[in-house]
C-alpha angles and dihedrals in degrees: 000000000000112000094228095050114126137197114209087343096305118114115249095227089058093049089050094050091049091052093047093048089049094050091047091052091051091049089052092051091047092051092048091049092053091048092048093050090047093054094043087053093047094049091050095050098038118121114241090204114119110248118257091201093074121092091217115104118253112242128218086240091057094051092045087050090050090049092051092046091050092047089050099041113118124217095028116129115243096238091057094042089053095050094045093049089048089056093046093051089048086051088052093051093048090053091054091048088052091053094047091049092050091051093049093047089051088052091050090048091049092050090058086064103035106032097071093055093046091048093050087051093053093044090053091056091050090050091056116101112278116253116253118274112273125257138172093274096050091050088050098245133116141159091296096055108112118245095240089056093050091048093052089048091052094047090050090050093048091052088050092052091046089056093045093050091051091049089051093047089053093050088050090053094046089051094052090046094050095047089062097041100089094061095045090046090054092050090050092049089055092048090052098046092049090060101039097090094048091051092046088054092053089063092057098033117121110253122250115271111277096011110147113250091236091057093047091052090049092050094048091049092052090048092051095048092048087053088052092048094053091046087054091046091052090053090049090051089050093050090045091056096047094047096043101094091051092048092051094053090050091050090048091053090047091049093052090050091050092048091052091050092051089049091053094048094049088056089050090051089053092054097048091044090056091048090051092049093051095047091050 
């Protein structure tokens, strides 16, 4: 077409450039619209459940945010919402179990280092010469002490001995419990290890046909955190077994100190009771 040809007095080249520019602008607008619709659709259908494929730890805040998102999600049928929330709350509980097990394992590990020194200190106190037997003078009473003051002193001493006897009973109970703990801990370790492979397979298992993606994600998250909780419990049980003997020796020393305290308080009660009886 001749370069100088005109239509209605307008150069043909200018008309063609204008149409090409207009068509390109329309194409860009359509492309942007499709992209916007895709992003909007993806955002609406995106699962708010934290991913289990990441090596990063899932936090309590992430689970709380997921629960809030599921509760607020519009267009979600109630049956699916309920199932997803159940899985997320189970995940919450498993996360708490993990933290509790880790704290207990740390305490057991600390006991391995600290219990022997505490035991030695208490045994040193027990090996010291016993205090003389109590009498009225050592308790600060004599024949001039008023009866109400004697009765108050006796009541105070009876309260002390009740607390001391309760502490002694508790230590005796702890000692009996801890003596049996290694066998029970080993039994629990076997139970946990037997179910670990099955639980790990649950995390990677294909979802049932037709299961909503959100429910699949929530179920896998709960399974992963349950696996983490059991791993933490295994570590806690191992530390419990390793530290058991050191902790038992410490409890025995504490029990012996408590028993000596009870014996002393009983003698003091006898002295005060005799003083009260005499005054009466």
